[in-house]
C-alpha positions as CSV (number, residue, x, y, z in Angstrom):
1,M,2.7,0.3,-26.3
2,K,6.1,1.7,-25.3
3,P,8.2,-0.1,-22.6
4,E,8.4,2.8,-20.1
5,K,4.3,2.9,-20.5
6,L,4.2,-0.7,-19.3
7,I,6.5,-0.3,-16.5
8,N,4.7,2.8,-15.3
9,S,1.4,1.0,-15.4
10,K,2.3,-1.8,-13.0
11,F,1.5,0.2,-10.0
12,K,-2.3,0.4,-11.1
13,A,-2.7,-3.2,-10.6
14,S,-1.9,-3.8,-6.8
15,L,-4.7,-0.9,-5.9
16,L,-7.5,-3.0,-7.9
17,G,-6.3,-6.1,-6.0
18,L,-6.4,-4.6,-2.5
19,L,-9.7,-3.0,-3.3
20,I,-11.2,-6.3,-4.5
21,L,-10.1,-7.7,-1.0
22,L,-11.6,-4.7,0.7
23,I,-15.0,-5.1,-1.0
24,I,-15.0,-8.8,-0.3
25,I,-14.4,-8.6,3.4
26,S,-16.7,-5.5,3.9
27,F,-19.6,-6.7,2.1
28,G,-19.1,-10.2,1.0
29,T,-22.3,-11.8,2.3
30,G,-25.5,-13.3,1.3
31,A,-27.1,-13.9,-2.2
32,F,-26.0,-10.3,-3.3
33,F,-22.3,-11.2,-3.4
34,Y,-22.7,-15.0,-4.0
35,K,-24.0,-14.5,-7.6
36,Y,-20.4,-12.6,-8.2
37,L,-18.5,-15.7,-7.2
38,G,-18.4,-17.5,-10.5
39,K,-17.2,-14.2,-12.2
40,F,-14.3,-13.7,-9.6
41,N,-13.4,-17.6,-9.8
42,K,-13.5,-17.9,-13.8
43,N,-10.0,-19.3,-13.6
44,Y,-10.2,-21.2,-10.4
45,D,-8.6,-24.7,-11.1
46,G,-9.6,-26.3,-8.0
47,K,-6.2,-27.0,-6.8
48,A,-6.0,-24.5,-3.9
49,V,-7.2,-26.0,-0.7
50,E,-10.2,-24.6,1.4
51,K,-9.1,-23.4,4.7
52,D,-10.6,-22.2,8.1
53,V,-10.5,-18.3,7.3
54,S,-11.2,-17.6,10.8
55,L,-7.4,-18.4,11.2
56,P,-4.8,-16.0,9.7
57,T,-4.8,-15.9,6.0
58,N,-2.3,-14.7,3.5
59,V,-3.3,-13.6,0.1
60,L,-0.6,-12.7,-2.5
61,F,-1.4,-10.1,-4.9
62,L,0.4,-9.8,-8.2
63,G,0.0,-6.6,-10.5
64,M,0.8,-8.0,-14.0
65,D,2.0,-6.2,-17.0
66,I,0.8,-7.4,-20.3
67,G,4.3,-8.1,-21.6
68,D,3.8,-7.9,-25.3
69,P,0.6,-6.5,-26.4
70,K,0.9,-8.8,-29.4
71,Q,1.3,-11.9,-27.1
72,K,-1.0,-11.2,-24.3
73,D,-1.2,-15.0,-23.4
74,N,2.6,-15.3,-23.3
75,D,3.2,-15.6,-19.4
76,S,7.0,-16.2,-20.0
77,I,7.3,-12.4,-20.8
78,K,5.1,-11.0,-18.2
79,R,6.4,-9.3,-15.2
80,T,5.0,-8.9,-11.6
81,D,6.2,-5.5,-10.7
82,T,3.6,-4.9,-8.0
83,I,3.8,-7.5,-5.3
84,M,1.8,-7.2,-2.0
85,L,1.2,-9.8,0.5
86,V,-2.0,-9.1,2.7
87,H,-2.0,-10.8,6.0
88,L,-5.7,-11.0,7.3
89,V,-6.2,-11.8,11.1
90,P,-10.1,-12.2,11.1
91,K,-10.6,-12.7,15.0
92,E,-8.8,-9.3,15.5
93,K,-10.5,-7.9,12.4
94,K,-6.9,-6.7,11.1
95,A,-5.1,-6.5,7.8
96,Y,-1.6,-5.9,7.2
97,I,-0.3,-5.3,3.7
98,V,3.2,-5.5,3.0
99,S,4.6,-4.1,-0.4
100,I,7.7,-6.2,-1.8
101,P,9.9,-3.5,-3.9
102,R,10.2,-5.1,-7.5
103,D,14.0,-4.9,-7.1
104,M,14.3,-7.2,-4.1
105,M,17.1,-9.6,-5.2
106,I,16.1,-13.5,-5.0
107,K,17.6,-16.5,-6.2
108,I,16.1,-18.9,-8.7
109,K,18.3,-22.0,-9.7
110,N,21.3,-20.5,-8.3
111,S,21.1,-17.2,-10.3
112,S,20.4,-13.7,-8.9
113,Q,17.2,-12.6,-10.2
114,K,14.9,-9.5,-9.1
115,I,11.8,-10.8,-7.5
116,N,9.5,-9.0,-10.5
117,A,11.2,-11.6,-12.8
118,A,10.1,-14.8,-10.8
119,F,6.7,-15.1,-12.5
120,S,8.2,-15.1,-16.1
121,I,10.6,-17.9,-15.0
122,G,8.6,-20.1,-13.4
123,G,4.9,-19.0,-12.9
124,D,2.7,-19.0,-9.9
125,S,4.8,-21.4,-8.0
126,A,8.1,-19.6,-8.6
127,I,6.7,-16.0,-7.3
128,K,5.0,-17.7,-4.5
129,Q,8.0,-19.7,-3.3
130,A,9.9,-16.5,-3.6
131,V,7.7,-14.3,-1.4
132,E,7.4,-17.4,1.1
133,G,11.3,-17.3,1.2
134,I,11.5,-13.7,1.9
135,M,8.7,-13.3,4.3
136,D,9.0,-16.9,6.0
137,V,5.2,-17.4,6.0
138,P,3.0,-19.6,3.8
139,V,1.1,-17.9,0.8
140,D,-2.3,-19.4,1.0
141,Y,-3.9,-17.7,-2.2
142,L,-3.1,-16.0,-5.3
143,V,-4.7,-13.1,-7.0
144,K,-3.4,-11.9,-10.4
145,L,-4.5,-8.7,-11.7
146,N,-5.1,-6.9,-15.0
147,Y,-4.1,-3.1,-14.6
148,E,-6.5,-2.2,-17.3
149,G,-9.2,-2.1,-15.0
150,F,-7.8,0.6,-12.6
151,R,-9.5,3.2,-14.2
152,S,-12.7,1.7,-14.4
153,F,-12.9,0.8,-10.7
154,V,-11.9,4.4,-9.7
155,D,-14.7,5.7,-11.7
156,A,-17.0,3.2,-10.4
157,I,-16.4,4.2,-6.8
158,G,-16.8,7.6,-7.6
159,G,-13.3,9.0,-7.7
160,V,-10.7,9.5,-4.8
161,E,-9.9,12.9,-3.2
162,M,-6.5,13.6,-2.6
163,T,-4.2,16.2,-1.2
164,I,-1.4,16.9,-3.4
165,D,2.0,17.1,-1.5
166,R,4.3,18.1,-4.2
167,N,4.5,19.6,-7.6
168,M,4.0,17.1,-10.3
169,Y,4.5,18.4,-13.9
170,Y,5.4,15.9,-16.7
171,D,4.4,16.2,-20.5
172,D,5.1,13.3,-22.8
173,A,3.3,14.0,-26.4
174,A,4.4,10.6,-27.6
175,Q,2.5,8.8,-24.9
176,N,-0.2,11.6,-24.7
177,L,0.8,11.8,-21.2
178,H,0.0,15.2,-19.6
179,I,0.4,15.5,-15.6
180,N,-0.3,18.6,-14.0
181,F,-0.8,18.6,-10.2
182,K,0.0,21.6,-7.8
183,K,1.3,21.2,-4.4
184,G,-1.6,22.3,-1.9
185,Q,-4.2,21.2,-4.2
186,T,-7.1,18.9,-3.2
187,V,-8.0,17.0,-6.2
188,L,-10.9,14.5,-6.8
189,L,-9.0,11.9,-9.1
190,D,-11.0,10.2,-11.4
191,G,-9.8,6.8,-13.4
192,K,-7.5,9.0,-15.6
193,K,-6.3,11.4,-13.1
194,A,-5.5,8.5,-10.6
195,E,-3.4,6.9,-13.4
196,E,-1.3,10.0,-13.9
197,F,-0.9,10.3,-9.9
198,F,0.6,6.8,-10.1
199,R,2.5,7.0,-13.0
200,W,4.4,10.1,-11.8
201,R,8.0,9.7,-10.8
202,K,9.6,12.8,-11.9
203,N,9.1,16.3,-13.5
204,N,10.3,17.2,-17.0
205,D,13.3,19.1,-15.3
206,G,14.4,16.2,-13.6
207,T,13.0,17.0,-9.9
208,G,11.1,14.2,-8.4
209,L,10.9,11.3,-6.2
210,V,14.6,10.9,-4.7
211,N,14.2,7.1,-4.0
212,G,12.2,6.0,-7.3
213,D,10.1,3.0,-6.8
214,L,10.3,2.8,-3.2
215,D,9.0,6.4,-2.9
216,R,6.4,5.6,-5.6
217,I,5.1,2.8,-3.2
218,D,4.9,5.5,-0.5
219,N,2.4,7.4,-3.0
220,Q,0.7,4.2,-3.4
221,H,-0.1,3.6,0.3
222,K,-1.5,7.1,0.6
223,F,-3.7,6.5,-2.2
224,I,-4.9,3.1,-0.7
225,E,-5.5,4.7,2.6
226,K,-7.9,7.0,1.0
227,V,-9.8,4.1,-1.0
228,V,-9.9,2.1,2.3
229,E,-11.7,5.0,3.9
230,K,-14.3,5.2,1.0
231,C,-14.6,1.6,0.5
232,T,-15.3,0.8,4.1
233,S,-18.2,3.6,4.2
234,V,-21.8,2.9,4.0
235,A,-21.8,5.5,1.2
236,I,-20.2,2.6,-1.0
237,I,-23.0,0.5,-0.8
238,P,-25.0,1.9,-3.8
239,K,-21.9,1.6,-6.0
240,L,-21.4,-2.1,-5.2
241,G,-23.1,-3.3,-8.3
242,K,-21.2,-1.3,-10.8
243,I,-18.0,-2.1,-8.8
244,L,-18.7,-5.9,-8.9
245,D,-19.7,-5.8,-12.3
246,V,-16.2,-4.2,-13.2
247,L,-13.7,-6.1,-11.2
248,P,-14.1,-9.5,-12.4
249,Q,-13.1,-8.7,-15.9
250,Y,-9.5,-8.1,-14.6
251,I,-9.1,-10.8,-12.1
252,E,-7.7,-14.5,-11.8
253,T,-7.6,-16.0,-8.4
254,D,-7.3,-19.5,-6.9
255,I,-9.4,-18.7,-3.9
256,P,-12.2,-21.3,-3.7
257,P,-15.7,-20.0,-4.0
258,K,-16.6,-21.2,-0.4
259,T,-13.4,-19.6,1.0
260,L,-14.0,-16.4,-0.8
261,L,-17.6,-16.2,0.7
262,A,-16.1,-17.0,4.1
263,L,-13.6,-14.3,3.8
264,G,-16.4,-11.7,3.3
265,K,-18.2,-13.2,6.3
266,E,-15.4,-13.0,8.7
267,G,-14.1,-9.4,7.5
268,M,-17.4,-7.5,8.0
269,S,-16.1,-5.6,10.6
270,L,-12.7,-4.5,9.3
271,K,-12.1,-0.7,9.8
272,K,-9.9,1.5,8.0
273,E,-7.8,2.0,11.2
274,N,-7.1,-1.6,11.2
275,V,-5.7,-1.7,7.7
276,K,-1.7,-1.3,8.1
277,M,0.9,-0.9,5.4
278,Y,4.4,-1.5,5.2
279,T,7.3,-1.8,2.8
280,L,9.9,-4.3,3.0
281,K,13.4,-2.6,3.5
282,G,16.6,-3.4,1.6
283,V,20.1,-2.3,0.8
284,P,20.5,-0.9,-2.7
285,R,23.4,-2.8,-4.3
286,T,25.0,-3.2,-7.7
287,I,26.1,-6.4,-8.9
288,D,27.3,-7.2,-12.5
289,N,26.0,-3.7,-13.3
290,I,22.4,-4.7,-12.4
291,S,20.6,-2.5,-9.5
292,Y,19.3,-4.7,-6.7
293,L,17.7,-4.3,-3.5
294,I,19.3,-6.8,-0.9
295,Y,16.8,-8.0,1.8
296,D,17.8,-6.7,5.4
297,K,16.3,-9.4,7.8
298,E,17.2,-7.2,10.7
299,A,15.7,-4.1,9.4
300,N,12.3,-6.1,8.7
301,S,11.9,-8.1,11.8
302,D,9.2,-6.1,13.3
303,I,7.1,-6.4,10.2
304,I,7.8,-10.1,9.7
305,A,6.9,-10.5,13.5
306,L,3.5,-9.1,12.6
307,I,2.9,-11.4,9.5
308,S,4.2,-14.4,11.3
309,G,1.6,-14.0,14.0
310,Q,4.0,-13.2,16.7
311,K,2.5,-11.0,19.5
312,V,4.1,-7.5,19.7
313,T,3.1,-6.1,23.2
314,E,1.6,-2.7,23.3
315,S,4.7,-1.4,25.6
316,N,6.8,-1.9,22.6
317,G,4.4,-0.3,19.9
318,D,2.0,-2.2,17.9
319,V,3.6,-1.0,14.5
320,P,6.8,0.0,13.3
321,K,8.2,3.6,13.2
322,S,8.2,3.5,9.6
323,S,4.5,3.0,9.4
324,L,3.1,5.7,11.6
325,K,1.5,8.6,10.0
326,I,2.8,11.8,11.7
327,K,1.9,15.5,11.3
328,I,4.3,18.2,12.7
329,L,2.8,21.7,13.0
330,N,4.8,24.9,13.7
331,A,3.0,26.9,16.3
332,T,5.7,29.6,16.6
333,K,7.2,32.5,14.4
334,V,10.3,30.6,13.8
335,Q,10.6,29.6,10.3
336,G,11.7,26.2,9.1
337,L,11.3,24.5,12.5
338,A,8.7,21.9,11.5
339,S,11.2,21.0,8.6
340,K,13.9,20.7,10.7
341,Y,12.0,18.4,13.2
342,M,10.7,16.3,10.3
343,K,14.5,15.6,9.2
344,D,15.5,14.7,12.8
345,L,12.6,12.2,13.2
346,E,13.5,10.7,9.5
347,A,16.8,10.2,11.0
348,K,15.4,8.1,13.7
349,G,13.4,5.6,11.1
350,Y,10.0,7.7,10.8
351,K,9.1,8.1,7.3
352,D,5.6,9.2,6.7
353,I,5.5,12.9,7.8
354,E,3.7,16.0,6.9
355,I,4.5,19.4,8.0
356,G,2.5,22.7,8.2
357,N,1.7,25.8,10.6
358,T,-0.8,26.5,13.0
359,K,-1.6,29.2,15.5
360,E,0.8,30.2,18.0
361,V,0.8,28.4,21.3
362,S,3.3,28.5,24.5
363,K,3.1,24.8,25.0
364,S,4.5,22.0,22.9
365,E,2.4,19.0,22.7
366,V,2.1,15.3,21.1
367,Q,-1.5,14.2,20.3
368,L,-1.7,10.6,19.8
369,K,-4.5,8.2,18.3
370,D,-3.5,5.5,20.5
371,Q,-1.9,6.1,23.9
372,S,0.2,3.0,23.6
373,L,2.3,4.9,20.9
374,K,3.8,6.9,23.7
375,N,6.0,4.2,24.4
376,T,7.2,4.0,20.8
377,I,7.8,7.9,20.1
378,S,8.5,9.1,23.8
379,S,12.2,8.2,23.5
380,D,12.8,10.1,20.3
381,I,11.2,13.4,21.2
382,N,11.9,16.0,23.9
383,I,8.3,17.1,24.7
384,N,6.5,15.9,27.6
385,K,2.9,16.7,27.2
386,F,0.6,14.3,25.5
387,S,-3.0,14.0,24.8
388,T,-5.5,12.2,22.5
389,L,-6.2,13.2,18.8
390,G,-9.5,14.7,18.0
391,K,-12.1,13.0,15.8
392,N,-11.2,15.5,13.0
393,D,-7.6,14.4,13.0
394,E,-7.8,10.6,13.0
395,N,-6.2,10.3,9.6
396,F,-2.9,10.4,11.4
397,D,-1.6,8.6,14.1
398,I,0.5,11.5,15.8
399,I,0.5,15.0,15.5
400,I,3.3,17.0,17.1
401,I,2.8,20.7,18.0
402,L,6.1,22.7,18.3
403,G,5.0,25.6,20.8
404,K,7.2,28.5,21.8
405,D,8.8,26.6,24.7
406,Y,10.4,24.0,22.1
407,K,14.0,24.2,22.1
408,N,16.1,22.3,19.4
């Protein structure tokens, strides 16, 4: 397998890990699930301590590459290029998922390293300590994931429907890779197509994701949202047997069997709107000709507050601006209005924004999923009319409609 192919495959693994968790916490009860415990814990060494999972629990998911296909058991050449910390708060029925970019700089034995090298240097303990050092919270359990199961998992849940937000064209005959998605298409991604979606970074003409892996994490989060929606639906129940037969083939975890079952019982009422996703922020810097992302403590203070259990009052907003999913609709005849408004919001820290057009209206309006968000966004916009989102628009946190009265 070529190095580029190995690198691009890492992103599939974290999805598998998240979905394992969602299956466990959504349906992990009774004898049906209990018979699968041995399969999930085939590599459990008994060292991890059982804990009261009614309390907040931190699970670190590591997407492992295979290093060298000829040395699959050689951990010293494996990288954890997908790193996600999942913070479960069972009493609140919430889960916070934080992606840690693989280029984040850490110190190991007084040497600067990218965090994705920690496992190859010091195994489980090294990557665990690296994450604990950055996030300033304990890691309770580890889940290591083999990316090869990604296709099988997506096929097992019946595929995932995605709306493509940009043109994706890439052909590489050497890898037998042929990606062809058109902007505006709604595509049911089976395992193969889902892999193509996650491997894509640029087109053959060089156009593509401006910020490389950081933008690809954003794509990853969009896909996860769709999977969360599917895996927390009753429609997934008939597929559980097949899913649980597939997943254990690609998992290693130190979660004790009883704790695994307890996580399922505690998390039964988790809803998709209570799963929030974030990406740690950093400052790009080149040191000794190596590109790093330098952790920015101040920029991540809101995320760390949530993960460490600090209460964030509703008056200050429950989530960071960067995590809010926003749609801007141009309800005028002025071309490019939504695009310009999007750029203004991006400059103020908002990140997950879609734009579009709608029928003309006279009055501009902001529709909110949760009215507490008004305190977060009101100082960043010049629109005074607020209302509540309709049920058909609940995939967004905020919809901004720019009417004829809107003034730049």
